[in-house]
C-alpha positions as a printed Julia matrix, in Angstrom:
246×3 Matrix{Float64}:
 87.48  130.87  127.86
 84.61  130.39  125.43
 81.19  131.59  126.57
 77.7   130.55  125.5
 74.28  131.84  126.46
 71.56  129.25  127.03
 68.15  130.71  126.21
 64.8   129.01  126.68
 61.23  129.81  125.59
 59.17  129.95  128.77
 55.76  131.02  130.04
 54.11  128.84  127.4
 52.22  126.57  129.79
 54.47  123.55  129.32
 54.98  122.91  133.03
 58.77  122.73  133.06
 59.74  126.36  133.69
 60.63  125.82  137.36
 63.01  122.96  136.54
 64.62  124.66  133.54
 65.21  128.11  135.01
 68.29  127.22  137.14
 70.08  125.82  134.07
 69.63  128.73  131.64
 70.96  132.26  131.35
 68.25  133.92  129.23
 64.47  133.49  129.33
 62.26  134.31  126.34
 58.83  134.87  127.87
 55.66  134.39  125.84
 53.72  137.64  125.63
 50.12  136.43  125.42
 49.76  135.97  121.66
 50.84  132.43  120.76
 50.77  131.46  124.46
 50.54  132.93  127.93
 48.59  135.74  129.55
 49.25  138.49  132.08
 49.23  136.0   134.96
 51.75  133.64  133.38
 53.93  136.54  132.27
 54.03  137.93  135.82
 54.84  134.53  137.31
 57.57  133.79  134.76
 59.16  137.21  135.18
 59.2   136.71  138.95
 60.88  133.33  138.5
 63.49  134.79  136.16
 64.26  137.63  138.58
 64.6   135.12  141.41
 67.22  133.2   139.43
 68.86  136.37  138.04
 68.12  135.35  134.46
 68.15  137.82  131.55
 64.53  138.53  130.58
 63.45  138.73  126.96
 60.16  139.33  125.18
 59.04  136.43  122.99
 56.43  137.83  120.59
 54.57  135.48  118.28
 51.58  135.41  116.0
 48.22  135.7   117.78
 47.39  132.13  116.82
 47.35  129.98  120.0
 45.5   127.09  118.35
 48.6   126.53  116.21
 51.03  127.62  118.96
 52.25  130.41  116.69
 53.83  127.94  114.28
 51.58  128.69  111.29
 52.78  131.31  108.84
 50.53  134.38  108.65
 51.34  137.07  106.12
 50.68  140.58  107.43
 51.68  144.04  106.28
 54.78  145.68  107.71
 52.61  148.01  109.81
 50.53  145.1   111.13
 53.68  143.2   112.04
 55.15  146.26  113.71
 52.01  146.68  115.83
 51.89  142.96  116.68
 55.5   142.89  117.85
 55.49  146.29  119.58
 52.42  145.58  121.7
 53.9   142.35  123.01
 57.25  143.93  123.85
 55.51  146.78  125.64
 53.26  144.46  127.63
 56.11  142.31  128.94
 58.28  145.36  129.62
 55.52  146.89  131.77
 55.13  143.67  133.78
 58.9   143.34  134.19
 59.38  146.94  135.31
 56.51  146.58  137.76
 58.57  143.89  139.51
 61.76  145.95  139.49
 63.37  144.34  136.44
 64.21  145.43  132.91
 63.98  143.79  129.51
 67.28  142.49  128.15
 66.36  141.21  124.68
 63.72  140.33  122.11
 63.41  136.97  120.37
 60.53  136.22  118.04
 58.64  132.93  118.27
 57.88  130.13  115.84
 56.66  131.1   112.39
 57.26  134.79  113.13
 60.91  134.0   113.96
 61.41  132.01  110.76
 59.68  134.62  108.58
 61.84  137.39  110.0
 64.93  135.39  109.08
 64.05  135.35  105.38
 61.34  137.95  104.67
 62.62  141.56  104.48
 59.15  142.92  105.34
 58.97  140.96  108.59
 62.61  141.65  109.41
 62.11  145.39  108.96
 59.04  145.32  111.22
 61.08  143.68  113.98
 63.88  146.22  113.63
 61.39  149.1   113.66
 59.64  147.73  116.74
 62.83  147.3   118.76
 64.28  150.67  117.72
 60.98  152.37  118.43
 60.71  150.91  121.93
 64.28  150.67  123.18
 67.24  150.48  120.79
 69.48  149.17  123.58
 67.57  145.87  123.63
 69.5   142.95  122.2
 67.89  141.02  119.34
 68.25  137.23  119.2
 68.2   136.09  115.57
 68.98  132.98  113.56
 72.72  132.82  112.93
 73.76  133.63  109.35
 70.28  134.84  108.33
 69.88  138.11  106.37
 68.3   139.6   109.49
 71.75  139.69  111.12
 73.06  142.28  108.66
 69.79  144.23  108.61
 69.63  144.59  112.39
 73.32  145.44  112.66
 72.93  148.09  109.95
 70.23  149.64  112.16
 72.75  149.81  115.04
 71.0   147.1   117.06
 72.99  144.61  119.12
 72.54  141.24  117.45
 72.99  137.92  119.26
 73.27  135.04  116.79
 71.35  131.93  117.78
 71.95  128.26  117.0
 69.98  125.08  117.6
 71.37  121.73  118.68
 68.13  119.84  118.06
 67.2   121.25  114.65
 68.51  120.35  111.21
 69.76  123.03  108.85
 69.41  123.74  105.15
 72.47  124.55  103.0
 71.62  128.28  103.15
 71.67  128.27  106.96
 67.88  128.25  107.4
 66.24  125.69  109.65
 64.54  122.71  108.06
 60.79  123.45  108.5
 59.13  121.67  111.41
 56.6   120.0   109.12
 59.44  118.07  107.45
 60.04  114.58  108.79
 63.74  115.27  109.37
 63.37  118.69  110.99
 64.21  117.59  114.53
 67.22  115.77  115.96
 65.93  113.49  118.7
 69.11  111.56  119.53
 70.83  113.4   122.44
 74.28  112.23  121.29
 73.74  113.69  117.81
 72.53  116.93  119.37
 75.74  117.2   121.37
 77.81  116.41  118.29
 76.08  119.2   116.39
 76.56  121.54  119.35
 80.29  120.8   119.42
 80.65  121.63  115.73
 78.78  124.91  116.16
 80.46  126.13  119.34
 84.0   124.8   118.86
 84.32  124.99  115.06
 81.67  127.59  114.09
 80.01  125.37  111.55
 77.0   123.07  111.17
 76.39  120.25  108.74
 73.36  120.87  106.53
 70.85  118.21  105.5
 72.65  117.71  102.16
 75.97  117.02  103.88
 77.54  120.42  103.17
 79.0   122.6   105.93
 77.55  125.99  106.82
 79.48  128.55  108.86
 77.64  129.89  111.92
 78.44  132.15  114.85
 77.15  130.5   118.02
 76.47  133.18  120.63
 73.3   131.76  122.16
 71.8   128.27  122.1
 68.05  127.68  122.14
 66.72  125.12  124.6
 63.1   124.34  123.7
 61.05  124.37  126.89
 58.08  122.56  125.34
 59.8   119.25  124.52
 59.09  116.06  126.42
 62.75  115.7   127.35
 63.54  119.41  127.77
 64.91  119.09  131.31
 67.16  116.08  130.65
 68.39  117.69  127.44
 69.23  120.92  129.28
 71.13  118.91  131.88
 73.12  117.16  129.15
 73.99  120.52  127.55
 75.19  121.96  130.87
 77.32  118.87  131.55
 78.81  119.1   128.06
 79.68  122.76  128.63
 81.4   121.93  131.91
 83.48  119.2   130.28
 84.55  121.57  127.51
 85.23  124.48  129.91
 82.65  126.73  128.3
 81.31  129.47  130.53
 77.52  129.82  130.69
 76.68  133.52  130.48
 74.0   135.84  129.11
 75.2   138.31  126.46
């Protein structure tokens, strides 16, 4: 039976965490930089533990006014410090409640930069290896970061998106582009089927890009996040795909 992890970015103050948590298998919890604070981290960790959801750190740029979606170019050491501090903070809160971190997934612009910029990618690898090399790293499928993290003996989980359009090189179409998002639920499910069942996605130019779909991102900040998550779960049931954290 095929398996697929459903991960969701939570603790970002979007008000839908309680409804989304029962439908997912991994939670990426904002660590106080792009969103969240110690109180929201503690509450979200408690909710994840209640639902037995894999807990991941979700570090982003310290730029809440832009929700961490504005590119900021920092040195490798600055990036390492930025990422490490956020992982450590969430790990401390999680351990305080009797849990343990499962993975790390970067947020927004930091996620996209790590997928294409060797400096940012190396900082992420250094941060995870320096804190706990057994942590899984969720990265954009097919990106150069996959090979870099695997070469460092990290466990890589390749991530796909049903509601984002792709470029021919496998990168996501930037959010500022008019065609970056797929808003039609039927088209999202069609893209999901191609990725999960056929390991490919159609790029914006019509070409096909091979991808390895191990985890699917469900955006927790969308207006229709809950209904979309429900549709994904129903689709998985119809196709006999087991929902499971890596």
